[in-house]
N, C-alpha and C positions, 0 to 999 in steps of 0.2 A: 431509613434503616438498613436498607441492603441496595446492590444495583438495579434487583428485579422492579423492585416499589417504583425504586426514581426512574425507569425506565417507561413504566408507565403511566407514571406522571406524565411525564414528558411527551408521551403522546398523547396525552387530551391536550396538553398543549399546543402541541402542532396544528391539531385539529380545530380550536377555538380560536387561533393565532391570527387569521385570516381577519377574525373581528375587533382583535385588541392591539391596533400598532403598537410599537415598543415594547411586543412583549417576547422577541427576540435577543435583543439586549439584557432584558432585566436579568432570562434564565441563561444566560454565558456559564454562570458557575456550576451551575447545578448539569450542564451539557459539558463541560470537563470532566465532570466525575464518571461520565458512563464512557469513559474511554479505554479502553482494555491496557493501556499503558500510564495510566493514573491508576494511584492506590488510592483505595475508598476513602477518605476522611471528613466525615461533615462537622465543617467549620460553624465559626460565625455569620460568614460572606454567603453559606450557602444558605444557609438558616434564613436571613433577611432577601435573598433570591425568592426561596420557598414564599416564606408570609408575601412577598410583593405579589408572586405570582397568582397567587389565591384571591390576592386582593382584588388584583385588573382581571381576573376572570369570572368574581361575584359581582364585581360592579354591575349594578341594576343599568348602569348608561349603556353597556355593552350589549345585555341582553336583548331580544326582542319583546315587544310586549303582544301578550297574548290574543290574538283574535280569533274566535270562533270559524270564523268565515276562510282563515286559511286552510290546509291540510296538517293536520296534526300527528306528529310522529312520537311514539315514547318508545325509548332503546333502554332495556335494563341490564344486568351481566349479576354473574357472584362469584364470591369467591372465598378461600377455605373459613376467610375473617368475616366476611362483610358484602352486601349490600349495594348496589350503587344503579341510578334510572337520572335518565336526563331526556326533559321533556322539549321538543322544538317544533319547527314551524317548519313547511317547506318552504324553500323562498328558490327565485330566479336572480341570479349573483353573475354579471356579464354572460348570460346566455345560460349557462348550465344549473342545474338543481342542485341546491344544496340544502344542509340539515340547520335551523341557527337557532341554536341552542334558547332556553323560556325561562326552564327553569331546571335545579340540578337538584338528587337527593341523594340521599346515603344512611348506611344506619352498619351497627356493629350486631353481629349474631350474638345468637346467647349460646350458653357450652353445649346446651342440648340441641340444637340448631346445625351447630357445629357438626356433630356425627354425621348428620344429612349426606347420602349418597351429591352428586355432582349434579346430578337431573334435577336432586331434591331443590338443592340450592338452586338451581335457578328458574326451577317451579316457582319458588318462594320469594326470588325477585320478581316475576311477572306478578304476582297475587299482590306484594306491598307494595310493588309501584302503582299500580291501578288505584287500589284504597288510598295510597298517599296523596296522588291528583284527582282524585273522585269529582272537587269541584271543580275540575277544567275538563275531565272527559264523561260526566255525566251527560246522558241525551246527545252525545255528538262522535260519529265514526271518526275513528283514529286506526292507523296503522301499529301494532306492537314488533318491536324488532328486537331478535336474541339470536345468540350464536350456540344454540343449541338447539340441533335441529327434531330432537326427540320431544320436543315440547310441541311442534305443529302438530302432532293428530292427539296430543292431549287436550292443546288448549285450541285445536284450530276446528271449523266446521263439520269436517267428520270425524271429530271426539273418539276413541274408544274408550269410553269408561269401565265398560265391565272386562277389561282386557288385564295384562300385567301390572300396569303403573300402580305405585302405591297409594295406600288409601287416602293421603291429603293431598296427592296431584289430584283424583278423581275430586275429591271433596271442593279444591280453590276451583277445578276445574268449572264444576256447576254453580259456585258463585260467583263466580266472572259471566254468567251465562248472559246477566242481565247487563251486559256493557255491547257496544257494537263494536266491535272491532275485527279487523285483519291479522293475522300473525305470519310474519315472514322471517326467515330467516338470513343472517348476514353473518359475513366472514369476520374470524376474529379479530384481524388487525383492523375491520372497518366499524369496529367497537371500543376505540381507547376511551372516551367519554365516558361509560358507563362502569368500564374494565377499572378505569384510575379510582374513580368515585365506590368499588367494589372492595379495593384493597386497601386504600386510607380512608376509612367508615368513620365518620363521628360516633364518639363513643355513647351518647346517651342514645338512645332508641323509644323515639317518642313514637307513642301511638294516634298521637293528633297527626291528623292529613296537612297535605299542604294549605296554604290560606289562598281563598279567591283575590285576586290582586285589587287595589283599590279601585277606583274611577266608575263612570257608566257602564253600566253593563245591559247590553241587549236583554228585553225580555224576551223571556220563550216563547213559544207556542203554544198553544192551549191542547194539555194532556188528551190524548185519545178516552175515549169512553170507556172502554178494553184493555185493560192493564194485565202482561203476560210476566210473572214473576218467577224465577227459580227457587224453589226452597229446596234445604237439603234434612235431615234430621239426622241426631247419633243413630248409629248401632246397634243400642240398648233400646232403643224407644221404636226402632221399626223392623222386623224382619222380612214381612212380604207386601206383595206390589199392590197398591192401594192406587184410587183414583176417587178423587172429591172435586165438588165445585161448591164454593162459596159463593154467596152474592151478596155483599156490602149495601146494608140499607140507607146508608146516605148518601146521598145526593143518587147521580145514575150512571153510576161506576161500578162496574161488575167486576170482581178480584175471581182467574181460575186458577186457582191452583192445583198442577199436577205433580203429584209425588209417584215418579217410577218406580224406585226400587234402592235398596241399599247397596253401595258401593264403593268400592275400594278398602276394605275394613277386615281384618281378622277375623273369619269366624271362630266362634266358640267351640263348634262342632271339631276343626279339626285338631284343637286337644282330645276331645273327645275320643277319637278315631285313634291318634299315636298313643301307644302305649310307653307315652315319655310325658313328662312335664315342664312346665319352661324351664325351670330351673338346671332341671338335668341335660337339656339341649345349650342351653349357655353355660354350663359346665363343661359339656366335652366336647366344645366348639372352641373353648379359649384352650384346653388340653390337648387336640386336636391337632400333628405338626402342620396339616396343610391349613387346614381351618383355622390355625390360630393365626398362621401369615395370613388369610385372607379378612378375619377380622381387623387388623391392624393394618391392612392396606385399605381399608372401608373407612375406618377413622381417617387415616389419612389424606383419605381423597385420592392417592395414586398407589396405581400397581405397577408391579415391577413383569413386564412379557419378558424380560430374561430368564425368569424362572418359568422353567415349562408347567409343569405343573399347574402353577396360579395364570398362566397364559389359557387356559382352559377357560378363565373365565372373563377372559377380554370383550365377550361377546355382551356384555350381560352385568359390565362391571357398573355402568354408567344407571341400572335399577337397581342397585345391591343396596343396604340402607341397615341400618344399628338398629336394635329397639331391646330395652332390660337383658343385655348383652347378647341375641338373637340375630344370625344377622337372615335376614329378609330379602327375597327376591320378589318385586312387588308385593301383593299380599299374601304368597308363599313362606313358607319356614323352610330353612337353606338345612338342610339335614347332614349333620358330620358323616365321614368313614366309618369309624365304630358303630352308630346307630340305624346304618341305612340297610344293611340285615335285616336284624329286628324288627322294622316298619315293613321290607316287602314281606316278610313271614308270614307279619299280622295282618296287614291286606289279603293276603293270597294263603289266610286260612281255611275261609272257607270256599275256596275255589274259583271264584266270581269272575274269572276270566281276564286275560289282558286286555281287554278293550276297555273291561268299567273300572281295572287298578289304574290304568291310565287315566279314564275320564278322573276318576275322585284324586289321583294323584297330581292332578294339574290344578287341580282347586285348591291343594292345602299345604304340598311339600313338592321342592327342586334340590336338583343338584345335577351337575353333569353327567349324561349320559344316562338318565332316571330310563328313558325310553328302552334302550336298549337292555337295561338291566331288568325290567317287567319283561321282556322279550325271552331274554334266555333265562329267566327261573318259572318262565310257561310251559316255555318248550320240553324243559325239565321234567317238570312234575310228573309221574309216573301216570298218578291218578287223574290228570287231565289228558293224557297222551290217551290212557283206558277207556275211559267213558268217555271222547269227542264226540261230535254228531260227526253223521256221516257229509263227506264231501262233497261238493256239488259237482254235478257231473262235466265232462268233458264235452269242448263242442262238438257238437255234430261230425260224424264223414261217414258220407253212402256208398254202398254197396256201388261196384261198377255193374255197367247195366245189361243184363244179360242179352246175349246176342238169336237166342233163337228160343222158344219152345220149352219146356225141358231140360233147358241150362242147369237151374237150380232151384228144389223145391223147399219148402218150409213144413216141415209137421209137427204138432203138437195133439196133446189129449187135453180135453176138459169135458167137465163134469154139466148135469144139467140134470135139475131132480133128483139126483141121486143115481143118475144112467150115466155111464161113460162112453162119450166120443169122438173119433180118430180123425184130425183135420189133417187135409194137405191143399196147400198154395203154390203153383206155379208162380212165381215173380216174373217173370215177361209176359204173360197174357191175364194175368190175376185170378187164372181159375181158380175156383174153389173145390175139394174134392171132402165127402164126409159121409163117414159110415160108423153105425151105430152097435153099440161094442158089446152091449149090454153090463157085466160086472169083468169081463175077460177080457184083459190086456196084456196076458199073454205075450211075449214075445214071438212064441210062434204063430197066434194070431195077425197079431200084427205084421209080420212079413207076409202073412198070406193075403193081407188085403192091399198091403202096397205093392206086393205083382201082380195081383188083378187090376190095379188102378195101372202100372207101370205097361201091363200089356196092353189095354186097349183103347191106349190116346198112342202116345210119339215117340213111346220105346221108354229104357232107361234115362236117368237123370243123369247129369255128369258130379253134380255136388246134392247130399244131402244135410238139411241143418235142423239139427233138432235139440233139446236141451238133455239134462241128466239123467232122466227117469230110468228106471233100472230095467224096463225092456227096451230101451233103446242103447243101450250101452254095457250089454250083455255081451258075452264071447261067441254066442250064436251070431246075434245082432249082426256084432264088425267083421266076424268071416263073412257071413252073406253079402256084406254091401262090398267086402275085398273081391268075393265072385262074381258079381254083378259089375264092377268096375265103374264103381261108385263112389266118391270122394264123400267122406262121412265128417262135420265138424258140427264139434260140440262147445256148446256156449257155455261160460263159467257158470259158477253152483250159486244159485239165490240171486243171479240176474236176470231176472224173466224180459226187462227190456231188450236184452242181445236178440231174443227170436222174434225180434218188433215186426215182420209181418205177419207171423202164423197169429202173435196176440191179435193185432189188427181184426184180423180174419175171423180169430175168435168172439172177440168181442161184437162182430158184426152178427155172428149166428147167433149169440147168445140174446141179443136183443131182438133179434127176429121171431125165434123161439116164443120169446117174453108175449111178444107182441099178439103172436098167434093163438095163446093159450085165453086170452082176455075175451074171446066169443062168449064163452060159458060152455064150448064143450071139449070135452079131451083131445089133446092132438096124439094123433099117433104119429111119434119117432120117427119108423122107417119112411113115412109119406113127407113126415114134414123136410126132415133135411134132404130129400131128392128133391123135393119144391123149390125149395131154398139154393139150392145146387144150378136147377134150370134157370130161374128168375133171374141171380146174380151173374148167371154166363152168357143170358142176353140181354143184360144192363151195360150199356158202356160204362169203364171206368174214368172217373174225372182226373186218375193223372196221365194214361194211354188216349182218353179221348174212341177208343174201341171197344167193343164188345169183346171178352175173354176167348166165348166159341171161335170169333171169326181168327184171334191172335192164334190160335191153340193148334187150329189144323193148317196154317201157315208153312206148314216141316214140307210138307211133299210139293209146293210149291214155291221152288227154288229162286224163278223167274221174275217172282212178284215181292219175295222176302226181302231184297233190300231197298229198295223203295219205301215199301210199308215198313219196315225198321224205321229207318231214317228218320222219317215224322213222329213216328211211337217214341222214339226215343230220344228227341227234343222236346215234344212236349213233356215227357217224365222227367227230363233234367231241369225244364225249367221252374217244373213243380216242386222237385227238390230244392231248388236253389232259395226259392221264395219262402221253402218253411227254415231252411238252413240258417238264413239272414238274421229270420225273425227270434229263432233259437242262441246263437250264437253270441247273442248281445251278453247274454246272462250266465255264457260256460266260460269260465278260464279253461284258457289249455294248459295242462299239463303234460312235460315229454319224460319219460322214464330210462334210463339208460341202466347198465348190468350192473351188481354190484352198487346199486343205489341205495340207500337208508330208505325206507318209507315205514308209515303207519298204514294196516289193511281198514276197514273195518268191514267184520263180519257183520252180514245184514240178517243173520239168521240168530247170531245170542247177543245181539245190538250194542257190540264194544267194540274197542280197535283195538291193535297186536302191531308189535313191531316188525319185521321183515327186511329181508334183502334180495334186491331183481334179483332174478338165476337167468332167465333167458325175455326179451324180446320176442313176442309171437305175433306181435303186428304194432299200426299204429295206437292202439287200447286195447292190448291185449298181453300178460305176460307172466312168465311163473316166477312165484315168490315164496322164498323159502321163510315160514313162520314157524319157531318151536320147535325148528328141526325136524319140519315136511314139506313136500312141494309142492305149493297149491295153484291153480290155475284160479287168476284176478283178473276182474276186469279192472282197467285205470279209473272208471268213474268210482269204485270205492278204496282209491289210494290215492292219497298225500304225501308231500316232503316231510322228513322226518328233520325237523333245524335244528335239535339238537345236537345234530351232525354235520359234518359238511357233506351235502349231497351236492355233488356237479352238477345232476338234471335240473337244479333250482337254478341255476344260471341258465339253462338251455329251456326255462319254462313258456316263452314266449314264441319257440319258431312256430316256425308255420307248419300245418298238418300236412305227411308227404302222399303225395301221389298214390292212388289205390290203384294195384293191376292183378289180374288173374290170379298170381301168385301171393298177394298183400289183400285180405279181405279182412276188412275190420269195422270197424263201430260204422251202420249201416242206417240208412233214412231210408221206407217206402213207405205209400200211403199216409202220411203222419204218422210214424212208428219207428222207434228208435230199432236197430239191430247191432250186439257187440260179438263178432263171434272169433275163434280162433282164427288162425292163419296157419296151415298146415305147410311148414317148411321146410321139416325133418323127413314129411315121408311124401309120397306123391298122390299114395292112395286115401290114406286113412289117418287123423291125428291120435296118437295114442290115447285109448279109450280111458275116459274116471269112473271110479267105481263111485256108486251114488252117496251121497254126503249122508253122515250117520248124526 
């Protein structure tokens, strides 16, 4: 009919020409028609040459007799109009391995099969060819050659029956599991015989397979006692995983029937989830400007990549097919443009989250960019942003090691049995001070106790870390800290881990008080607290390897300090590094810059707000504007606002900056996490924050 089909036919003649002497002279009139300088006119001479070529090629005398002892090769191909297959043997001719035909086969496609995607037609060619030549292939290993690389994963040993392949391909793959074959990919230029047979198929599509050749047939060996047969059921009959074992009462043969699961079908749940009917999707697909052209391209089997919009489907075009006027990608419905927003709104109505939406969509629906559309919808949802979970904490970032006693102390209040206790711990020596406060936790009494502790030991500390308790952030307290020359650092509100060293000490003291009260005798709080301080001071610390009393007295001994300090710092560093390596494996790093749009989790109200970073106080400390107010926020309570362009998200994988004395941040000491503010504004004290209301 045209030069394209004629070239395909002549290609197959060239392939088998080595086995048919004189074929080149017979095909000369046909060769003249494929010349670009010759007008294509099919006349009597060409018709005679064509019939003679077919007669010579199909002459049984030129075909090789089937021999099950020789390597068997089945080559298949498909065109938009038909299927072709060639059964061959591997033979050695003149020292070269060649394929010599044993039998040919072809058939025309039904109108419904012509609308299949190309990969489905190629799969149909494989399925049909194996069934057609089953008399030759049953119980014998053979090679299956195809020029469609996608079939290697579907029909190969590592088949992905639960993937994106269409239902028919999966069913064909299961049906062919009873045959022993190895599928291989060949170039299209090497598949000339099957290609010509598929382009010039016979008009009658017979369901009968190829007859086994007459003559003496070698008897097959005895069948094994156990036969394994793969069986597949219709999707309407089975909807769950079943495993059953049936024993055949006849003879000694056991039949093990394993039904794993229904694969490759369009679940009815998809249409239950979809707020549309099959007719609606089919109608909107035809009316849609883009998807209407896609529908015609799938029907024709050719995609015009010159169109920018259609080129988005080039990567999956071989997996697209049409059923009932609807385009499918594997087992998923391809949704047209005008219905995509409605589908996403329906899926997001109950706010199931982006991950579950993607999981649902990947089973039932598809269109280009569907994942990014889901992310955009979820990130822009006000309800999801407001009530999102608290973000995962940032990686641990340790304090700089203290170089002398009382360089930095941490203070905190805790309650035990309705009574308040003030605690202070030195970060260098790990010595703990405890004072029973009754119910009087005023600023005046707190300052009096701290004054006594500072005077009886090594003097005033350089830095004092505390939470936002009202007595610790009052004006009197701040004024006294300035007068004493102490740098006061307050932690972010509702973030107890920021004062981790003190929180750890509180836990130790409460645990010991609780155990001391199990003797049946009521404990006297004053005596119990002093006894705890004494025992703790005489017990070597696990991180320093020294007793706190020993280290706290190193101040007046400068000649001994460098040596002891060096070993202590090395031991502390090794202890901290081991904990950091274990914790940071599950802590993603998030860095924020000024003017970044962020989501802030309110630990008190348990909801999230949008905010803007106004100032970076440290590696994990920020001043953030939330609803018109400037708040001191820890980076552990912040995440990127993906609904806006956040430059910090691109820098989220930057390494943690090294800490120095002027840049204190997230801290780990004695298995406790501390995140504190860095005083980069005032050399004495950070601006005090009022107690949270």
